N, C-alpha and C positions, 0 to 999 in steps of 0.2 A: 356563641353561646348554645348550648344544647336543652334540649327540653328536659332532661334529667335534673337540673335546677329548680325545675317549676313541678315536679313530680306532686309534692304536698297541696300545692293550690290547685294542681289538676284534679286531685283526689277529692278535695273540698267542692270544686266546680261539680265533679261527677256526682257526688253524693247530693248537693243541692238540686241539680237536674232531676236525680231520681224522686226526690223529697216532692218536688213541684210536680212530676208526673203524676206522683201517688195521690198527691191531696188533689190535684185536677181531676183525675178518674173519681176519688171518693166525693168530691163536691158534687160531680154530677149525678150522682145515686142518692143524695142528700133530699128529704122531703120537699124542702122549699129551695128549689134550684134558683129561683129568680133572686132570692137573698144572696145567692153565692156568685153572682154574676161577675162581680168585680174581682172576686179572689180567683175564680176561674180563669178570667182574662189574664192577671197577672201572672198566675202559675203559669200559663203557656209561654208569655214573654220571658219570664225568668228560666224557664227551661230551656228555651231556645238560645238566649244569649249565653247562659253557663254552658250549653254544647258548644255553641261556637267558639266561645273562648278557650274552651279547653282544647279544641282542635289547632286553634290558632296559635296557642302555647306549644303544641307538638311539632309544628312547623316555623316555630321562632319568628312569628310575625314581626315587623317593625312598627305594630301599631299597638304593641302591648299595653302602654300608660293609657292611651285613650280608649281602647276596649274595656279595660280594666275597670276604668272610672265609670263607664257606662254600665258595665254590669252589676258594680257596687250600687249605683243608683237605683238600678231596677230589681235587684235583690232586696235592698232596703225597702223599696215599696211593697214588695211583695210579702214581706216579712212583717211591715206595718198592716196591711190589710189581713193577714192570715191571724195575726193577733188579736183582731176584732171577733173571732169565731170561737166558739168553745169546743169544736169538733178536736178529736185527738190528732187526725190528720193535719189540720191546721195548725195546732201547736208544734208539731214535730217539723213542718214544713218553715214556719215563723223562725225556729232555732237553726235550721239549716241554713235559712236565708242570710241570716244576721251573722252567721260564723263565715258564710260566703262573702259577704260584702265587707268583712272586715278584713279577710285574707286580700280581696281584690284592692282595696284601698291602699295597701302596702306595695302592690305592684303598679298602681298609679300613682305613687309619689316620685 
């Protein structure tokens, strides 16, 4: 199999990674950074796993299902945390995370 078949999910992973990195950076600039600690931590976790899975799909890893399952779990956790906050960057990140989790679950089946 070639990575072309994964193009759509790779794009979703990349978009989620970018949204998480943006949210992470914006959270660090909030007045009450201590309130954002869990959001920041999950943004980093999610960005990292999305970036890794995107790369792994490009090289057609034999661990697609396992990595996709883990990525979906982390994306879901990040989206749930971001939903708790009223900041626009958190809302956008939550949307990207939930979309990515959905795509990853399809790969994990």
